[in-house]
C-alpha positions in Angstrom: 121.0 128.0 22.7 122.3 124.5 22.4 120.2 121.6 21.0 119.5 118.6 23.2 119.1 115.0 22.1 118.3 111.6 23.7 121.1 109.1 23.2 120.4 106.4 25.8 117.4 104.6 27.3 117.1 102.5 30.4 114.1 101.0 32.2 112.8 98.5 34.7 109.0 98.2 34.6 106.0 96.0 35.2 106.2 94.9 31.5 109.9 94.0 31.5 113.2 94.6 33.2 114.9 96.4 30.3 113.9 98.8 27.5 113.6 96.0 24.8 111.1 93.9 26.9 109.3 97.0 28.0 108.8 98.3 24.5 107.8 94.9 23.2 105.1 94.8 25.9 103.8 98.2 24.9 103.7 97.3 21.2 101.9 94.1 22.0 99.3 95.8 24.2 100.3 93.7 27.2 98.9 94.5 30.7 101.5 94.4 33.6 98.8 94.6 36.3 98.1 91.6 38.6 97.3 90.7 42.2 99.8 92.1 44.6 102.4 89.5 45.6 104.8 91.6 47.8 102.5 91.6 50.8 99.3 90.1 52.1 96.3 92.1 51.0 93.7 90.2 52.9 92.6 93.3 54.9 93.0 95.7 52.0 90.3 97.0 49.7 92.8 97.3 46.9 94.2 94.0 45.6 95.9 94.9 42.3 99.1 96.7 41.4 101.7 96.6 38.6 104.7 95.1 40.2 108.1 94.5 38.6 108.2 90.8 37.8 111.0 88.2 38.3 113.2 90.7 40.1 116.2 89.3 42.0 118.4 92.2 43.3 121.4 89.8 43.5 121.5 89.6 39.8 122.4 93.3 39.8 124.1 93.9 43.1 126.3 92.2 45.6 124.3 90.8 48.6 125.8 93.3 51.0 124.8 96.1 48.6 121.2 95.1 48.4 120.9 95.6 52.2 122.2 99.2 51.9 119.9 100.3 49.0 116.2 100.8 49.2 114.4 99.3 46.2 113.7 102.7 44.6 117.5 103.3 44.5 118.1 99.8 43.1 115.7 100.5 40.3 117.3 103.8 39.5 120.8 102.3 39.3 119.6 99.5 37.1 117.9 101.8 34.6 120.8 104.2 34.7 123.3 101.5 33.9 121.3 100.4 31.0 120.8 104.0 29.7 124.6 104.8 30.1 125.6 101.6 28.3 123.0 102.2 25.6 124.4 105.7 25.0 127.9 104.4 24.3 129.4 107.0 26.5 132.8 106.1 28.1 133.7 107.7 31.4 137.3 107.3 30.6 136.9 109.6 27.6 134.4 112.1 29.1 134.8 115.1 31.4 132.7 113.6 34.1 132.5 117.0 35.8 130.2 117.9 32.9 127.9 114.9 33.4 124.9 115.5 35.7 122.3 113.3 37.4 118.7 114.4 38.0 116.4 111.6 39.1 113.2 112.1 41.0 110.7 110.1 42.9 107.2 110.7 44.4 107.7 109.0 47.7 111.3 107.7 47.8 112.4 104.9 50.2 109.0 104.2 51.7 109.7 100.5 52.1 112.7 101.3 54.3 110.7 103.9 56.2 107.9 101.4 57.0 110.3 98.7 58.0 112.3 100.8 60.3 109.3 102.5 61.8 108.0 99.1 62.8 111.3 98.2 64.4 111.3 101.4 66.4 107.8 100.9 67.7 108.1 97.2 68.4 111.8 96.8 69.5 112.9 100.3 70.5 114.9 103.1 68.9 118.3 101.3 69.3 117.1 98.7 66.8 116.6 101.2 64.0 119.2 100.6 61.2 122.0 103.1 60.9 121.3 102.9 57.1 117.7 104.0 57.6 118.4 107.7 56.7 120.7 107.1 53.6 118.3 104.4 52.4 115.1 106.3 52.9 115.8 109.9 51.9 114.6 110.8 48.4 117.8 112.3 46.9 119.7 109.0 47.4 118.6 107.5 44.0 120.4 110.4 42.4 123.3 110.1 44.8 123.7 106.4 44.3 123.5 106.7 40.5 126.1 109.5 40.5 128.4 107.2 42.6 127.8 104.2 40.4 128.4 106.0 37.1 131.0 108.4 38.4 129.1 111.5 37.3 130.5 114.6 39.1 128.4 117.3 37.6 125.2 118.8 39.0 123.1 116.2 40.8 119.8 116.6 42.6 116.3 115.1 42.9 113.1 116.8 42.0 109.9 115.9 43.9 106.6 117.0 42.2 104.6 113.9 42.9 103.5 112.2 39.6 105.2 114.9 37.5 108.6 114.3 39.0 110.1 112.2 36.2 109.1 114.7 33.5 110.2 117.7 35.6 113.6 116.0 36.0 114.0 115.5 32.3 112.8 118.9 31.5 115.1 120.7 33.9 118.0 118.5 32.6 117.1 119.7 29.1 117.5 123.3 30.3 120.8 122.6 32.0 122.3 121.4 28.7 120.5 123.9 26.5 121.9 126.8 28.6 125.4 125.4 28.8 125.7 124.1 32.3 126.2 120.5 31.5 127.1 118.4 28.4 125.3 115.2 29.5 122.7 114.5 32.1 121.3 111.2 33.3 117.7 112.0 34.0 114.5 110.3 34.9 112.4 108.9 37.8 112.1 105.9 40.0 109.5 104.5 42.4 109.0 101.5 44.6 105.8 102.4 46.4 103.8 99.2 46.4 103.9 98.8 50.2 101.1 98.4 52.8 101.2 102.0 54.0 101.4 103.5 50.5 98.5 101.4 49.2 96.5 102.2 52.3 97.1 105.9 52.0 96.2 106.1 48.3 93.2 103.9 48.9 91.8 106.1 51.6 92.3 109.3 49.6 90.1 107.4 47.0 92.7 107.6 44.3 93.0 103.8 43.6 90.5 101.6 41.9 89.1 98.7 43.9 88.5 96.6 40.8 89.8 93.1 40.9 89.6 92.6 37.1 93.2 93.2 36.0 91.9 94.0 32.5 89.3 96.5 33.7 91.3 98.2 36.5 93.4 100.8 34.8 91.2 102.0 31.9 92.1 105.6 31.0 89.4 107.6 29.2 86.8 104.8 29.7 83.5 105.8 31.2 83.8 103.1 33.8 87.2 104.2 35.1 87.3 104.3 38.9 90.9 105.2 39.9 94.5 104.4 39.1 96.5 101.3 39.7 99.9 101.7 41.5 102.9 100.7 39.5 106.7 100.5 40.2 110.0 100.7 38.4 112.3 103.3 36.9 112.9 105.1 33.6 116.1 106.9 32.8 117.3 108.7 29.6 120.7 110.1 28.7 120.4 113.6 27.5 123.2 115.1 25.5 124.2 118.3 23.8 123.8 117.7 20.0 127.3 118.6 18.9 128.8 116.5 21.7 126.7 113.5 20.5 127.6 114.0 16.9 131.3 114.3 17.6 131.3 110.8 19.0 128.9 109.3 16.4 126.2 108.6 19.0 122.8 107.0 18.1 120.1 109.7 18.5 116.6 108.5 19.4 114.9 111.9 19.5 115.4 115.6 20.1 113.8 117.5 22.9 112.5 120.8 21.5 110.5 122.3 24.4 109.5 122.0 28.0 106.6 123.5 29.8 106.1 123.6 33.6 103.2 125.3 35.4 101.3 125.3 38.7 97.5 125.1 39.1 97.5 127.0 42.4 94.1 125.4 42.9 93.9 122.2 45.1 96.2 119.7 46.7 94.9 116.7 44.7 92.3 117.8 42.1 93.3 119.4 38.8 92.2 123.0 38.0 88.9 123.2 36.2 89.3 122.6 32.5 92.8 121.5 33.0 94.0 125.1 32.5 97.4 124.4 34.1 98.1 121.4 31.9 97.0 123.4 28.8 99.5 126.1 29.7 102.3 123.6 30.1 101.6 122.2 26.6 101.5 125.6 25.1 104.8 126.6 26.7 106.5 123.5 25.4 105.2 124.1 21.8 106.2 127.8 22.0 109.7 126.9 23.1 110.0 124.3 20.3 108.5 126.7 17.7 106.0 123.9 16.8 102.4 124.6 15.8 99.5 122.5 17.3 98.6 121.1 13.9 102.1 119.6 13.6 101.8 117.4 16.7 101.4 113.7 15.8 101.0 112.1 19.2 100.4 113.0 22.8 101.2 110.5 25.5 98.6 111.6 28.1 99.0 111.5 31.8 95.8 109.5 31.6 95.6 108.0 35.0 92.1 106.4 34.8 90.7 108.7 37.4 87.5 110.5 36.5 88.8 114.1 37.1 92.3 113.6 35.5 91.1 112.1 32.2 88.2 114.6 31.8 90.3 117.6 32.7 93.3 116.5 30.5 90.9 116.1 27.6 89.8 119.7 28.0 93.4 120.8 28.5 94.4 119.2 25.1 91.5 121.0 23.4 92.5 124.3 24.9 96.2 123.9 24.1 95.7 122.7 20.5 92.3 124.1 19.7 89.2 121.9 19.5 89.5 121.1 15.8 93.2 120.1 15.9 92.8 118.2 19.1 90.3 115.8 17.6 92.8 114.9 14.9 95.8 114.2 17.1 96.4 110.7 18.4 96.2 110.7 22.3 96.9 107.5 24.2 97.6 106.6 27.8 99.9 103.7 28.5 99.0 103.4 32.1 96.7 100.5 31.2 99.9 98.6 30.5 102.1 99.8 33.3 99.8 101.1 36.0 100.8 104.5 37.4 104.5 104.7 38.4 104.0 108.0 40.2 107.4 109.8 40.1 108.7 107.4 37.4 105.6 107.7 35.2 106.9 110.6 33.1 110.3 109.0 32.7 109.0 105.7 31.2 106.6 107.6 29.1 109.4 109.8 27.7 111.0 106.5 26.7 107.8 105.4 25.0 107.7 108.7 23.1 111.3 108.2 22.1 110.6 104.7 20.7 107.4 105.9 19.1 109.4 108.5 17.2 112.2 106.1 16.4 110.1 103.2 15.1 107.0 105.1 13.8 104.5 103.4 16.2 101.8 105.0 18.3 100.9 102.8 21.3 97.2 102.1 22.1 95.1 102.8 25.1 94.4 99.2 26.0 91.4 97.6 27.6 89.1 100.3 26.4 85.4 99.5 26.1 82.9 102.2 27.1 83.3 105.6 25.4 82.9 108.7 27.6 81.5 111.9 26.1 83.9 113.9 28.4 86.9 112.1 26.8 86.1 112.4 23.1 89.5 112.5 21.5 91.2 109.9 19.3 92.6 107.8 22.1 94.0 105.0 19.8 91.7 102.4 21.4 93.1 98.9 21.8 95.2 98.7 18.6 98.5 100.6 18.1 99.2 102.3 14.8 102.1 102.3 12.4 102.6 105.9 11.5 105.4 108.4 11.2 105.7 110.4 14.5 107.4 113.7 13.8 106.4 115.5 17.0 105.2 114.1 20.3 104.2 115.5 23.6 104.4 113.7 26.9 102.3 115.1 29.8 102.6 114.5 33.5 100.4 116.1 36.1 101.0 115.8 39.9 99.3 116.2 43.2 99.8 119.8 44.4 99.0 121.1 41.0 102.3 120.4 39.3 102.1 120.2 35.5 104.9 119.3 33.0 105.0 118.7 29.3 107.9 117.7 27.1 107.9 118.3 23.3 110.0 115.8 21.4 110.7 115.3 17.7 112.6 113.3 15.2 116.2 114.5 15.1 116.8 116.6 12.0 120.1 118.1 11.0 118.4 121.5 10.2 
């Protein structure tokens, strides 16, 4: 089996429009949540979201292009360009038929869908844009990235709600490990801060109605009342180890294991005790041949909903054992970024990569009220400088989809 490493990172997030700014914001404990500016929320119960700031698509695309790309595709292309450049790969020197693209999303081009639906209802079917379908369908982030980079290997999009980004990276890891590809551009993208999306998540009682930006997304806090919608994209370049070494690539981290399970329980609620999430973590550790006591850090799914945080706490205790679980550092960075749905696992894989590279565990920010149901070391409010040898990133999605990635420092042996 071939070893798989991360050699490129790219991101556009509520904390910054590239990896450097994003990671600086995470380290500084910044909160990217604010009042929604992209539409009028006067009639909405939810007023806050974590939007991408200072975004002008014409800084990245020609004006004509911006009209042919939904924002979720734009974000994917921007993050992929950064990750590809960061990797140092040169398409003139690569066999691009061995370069794949796997980028997921939770809800795809919903902005385009809403816009064109309104046109159809108000002005008639002939006014619907001919670009509606290629802008709205969910696989087009992957398709557009493949076109932009020139990647001719396997390309597809995975849709597992909030687990999409992690599933995309995990399945890409397997593609390389088992010899199907040498390089894969993998991650997730989301642009779901729209009236219909916010209304839908509000009415399913998933979103917080708090209007205090510093007490809205508060994972593991007893006063948590729902998540905050975020947007953006995260992309990593995965590469077969010998391929990376042969060209002298910088290696951020190695992916050792991947676990994916289904709760088979409920469309929105996690299984009791987080048993599906626990199995995903166990599978990742088994594949990586890493013992629970060796894990330094877990980037939790940690959405700031009552059920998720309590069940994930139980899942970590089950997967690692109660005694070990209390010693492991577990933080959620959704207080910084909000919940990027299908892109969440992707930006959190980047966070784990940087944590491993720089020896820094990010905090769970804006934490005040302890909850006896969430009694782990959640690294409250202040990050820690510490060597991170092994890290796990968890993502858990509606429909009972669970995914865990096990990452490590790259070691020659």
